[in-house]
C-alpha positions, 0 to 999 in steps of 0.5 A, spaced: 499 499 500 504 505 497 499 511 498 494 510 503 495 504 509 488 501 511 488 500 519 484 492 517 484 488 510 480 482 509 482 478 504 476 472 501 480 465 498 486 469 503 491 461 503 490 461 496 496 464 491 493 471 490 492 471 498 498 468 502 502 474 498 497 479 499 498 478 505 506 477 507 506 484 503 500 488 508 504 485 513 510 488 511 507 495 510 505 494 519 497 493 517 494 492 525 488 487 522 488 482 517 484 477 517 483 471 511 477 467 510 477 460 506 474 453 506 480 449 508 482 449 514 489 444 513 492 450 509 489 456 515 492 452 519 499 451 515 499 458 512 498 460 521 503 455 524 508 457 518 507 466 520 506 465 527 503 473 527 497 475 531 495 481 526 492 475 522 485 472 524 483 466 520 475 465 519 473 458 516 468 460 512 465 461 505 463 466 499 457 462 499 454 464 505 452 471 507 454 471 513 459 468 515 463 474 511 459 478 514 463 475 521 468 476 518 469 483 514 464 486 520 468 492 522 473 493 516 476 497 511 478 495 505 476 487 502 480 483 496 475 478 492 480 474 490 475 467 492 474 464 485 474 457 482 478 458 477 480 452 474 477 451 466 476 443 466 473 443 473 468 449 471 465 446 465 463 440 467 461 443 474 458 450 471 453 451 477 458 451 482 462 456 478 456 460 478 454 458 486 461 461 487 463 466 482 457 470 481 452 468 487 458 469 491 461 475 490 454 478 490 454 476 497 461 479 498 459 486 495 452 487 498 456 484 504 461 490 503 456 495 502 451 493 508 458 493 513 461 501 510 467 498 508 471 503 504 474 500 498 472 493 495 477 490 489 473 484 485 479 479 483 477 478 474 480 474 468 481 474 462 478 468 460 472 473 462 473 476 455 468 474 450 467 468 455 468 461 451 467 457 457 463 456 463 470 460 469 470 466 464 463 465 463 462 466 472 468 471 473 465 475 466 457 476 471 461 477 476 464 484 473 457 486 472 454 484 479 460 489 481 459 495 477 452 494 478 453 495 484 457 501 483 453 504 478 447 503 483 451 507 489 454 511 485 459 516 486 459 519 493 457 513 495 462 511 502 463 504 499 468 505 492 467 497 487 471 496 483 475 490 479 482 489 477 483 483 471 489 479 469 492 474 466 495 467 466 499 467 473 505 464 473 507 459 477 500 458 480 497 452 484 495 448 478 498 453 472 503 449 466 510 452 468 510 447 475 507 442 471 512 442 466 517 442 471 514 436 474 514 433 468 520 434 466 524 431 473 520 426 474 522 423 465 515 425 462 513 427 455 512 435 457 504 435 455 502 440 451 495 442 448 497 447 442 503 449 440 501 456 437 497 458 443 499 465 446 498 466 454 499 473 458 505 471 463 505 475 469 508 474 475 504 473 482 508 481 484 505 484 478 499 481 479 499 484 487 501 490 485 495 490 480 491 490 486 494 495 491 494 500 485 487 499 485 486 500 491 490 508 491 486 510 485 480 507 484 473 511 483 467 507 482 466 503 478 472 502 475 475 496 471 483 496 472 488 491 467 496 491 467 499 491 461 503 485 461 509 481 455 506 474 452 509 468 449 507 461 444 506 456 449 511 452 445 515 458 446 514 457 453 517 450 454 523 450 450 525 455 454 522 451 460 527 445 457 533 450 456 533 452 463 532 445 466 537 443 461 533 438 457 533 439 451 532 434 449 526 432 453 520 430 449 514 435 447 506 430 446 502 435 442 495 432 446 490 437 443 486 442 447 483 442 452 475 443 454 474 451 452 481 453 451 483 459 447 488 460 441 489 466 445 486 470 451 484 479 451 484 483 457 480 488 454 476 489 448 476 494 443 469 496 446 471 497 453 479 501 451 475 506 447 473 508 455 479 507 457 485 512 460 492 510 459 494 510 466 502 508 463 503 500 465 495 501 467 488 502 463 483 505 466 475 501 464 471 507 467 465 504 469 458 505 462 454 509 467 449 511 462 442 509 464 437 506 461 436 510 456 439 509 450 436 513 444 441 519 445 446 513 445 444 510 438 444 515 434 449 519 435 453 512 434 460 509 437 466 511 432 472 510 437 471 503 438 471 502 430 478 504 431 481 500 435 483 494 435 481 489 442 488 488 447 489 480 446 495 476 447 496 476 440 497 483 439 501 485 446 509 484 447 510 477 444 516 475 448 522 470 444 525 464 448 530 468 451 525 473 453 521 468 455 527 465 460 529 471 463 522 473 466 523 465 468 529 467 472 525 473 476 520 468 479 522 465 486 519 458 484 522 457 479 530 459 483 528 454 488 526 448 483 532 450 480 536 449 485 531 442 487 534 439 480 542 441 480 542 438 488 
């Protein structure tokens, strides 16, 4: 928190990759009252024993249950909403579970924040919410709509400011490709690739935390923030990992597209960029604050959108194999994996 340290913060899904990293940053910043809420008592116990910091309070609960959210949220100044079902194939096979957590659960968080007078709520979204083709992306797109509708209803003078952030794949997050590829190399198994020409945004976890921090410091009612990020093809990512782990001849197996995968990911549509502000490393996409009377809009037309293109992983900065290697080497998890491999 560069501009203002809140006295109290709640992180939903606080035992996940993002939640733990944000928690450590807030502890380092000196926040006096930190709370996390999640469903996993084992992960909470492990984190409690690891940190041993009395400033952190742990709540067992679920965003699907508004009462448990309100118990944890009561009296906090700032909320980071990270709890979600994020695994694309799981959401494809159990879409109603994605609805219950990502949409209805987010509605519980939003309404609890408003009723309890939270100052700032930041909701975490994903590039898969733009032109969604899978249940996970659709549910996250609806989460953005839920947050945006509440922000529009509150207006700019409200005590509670609601904003969203949207980012791509977090490198080395749980269940992602990079730790899987490294594990396959270490176990002597072929690296499994769906489609070599797919491109994906590459964002270290530290950048996703910085994005949320930026939103907290700069958000106006209903803003959505996007962090500009480089991208790479899946095959260049594989080649970079093979080179780092001294396995240039390690076999690669093409297994075909998984359920509801995209060739590339989009972080912002042309229509969104037409109402955005370029803030250097970030886009601020302003809330659409029109009412249901569209006559003036349709009679005037929207010329700006036609002159723009979507911001996606095919047209952003493209890293080559060496560029991906340098980015990978900046990750503590990759450094640790390399040490273990050498050991």
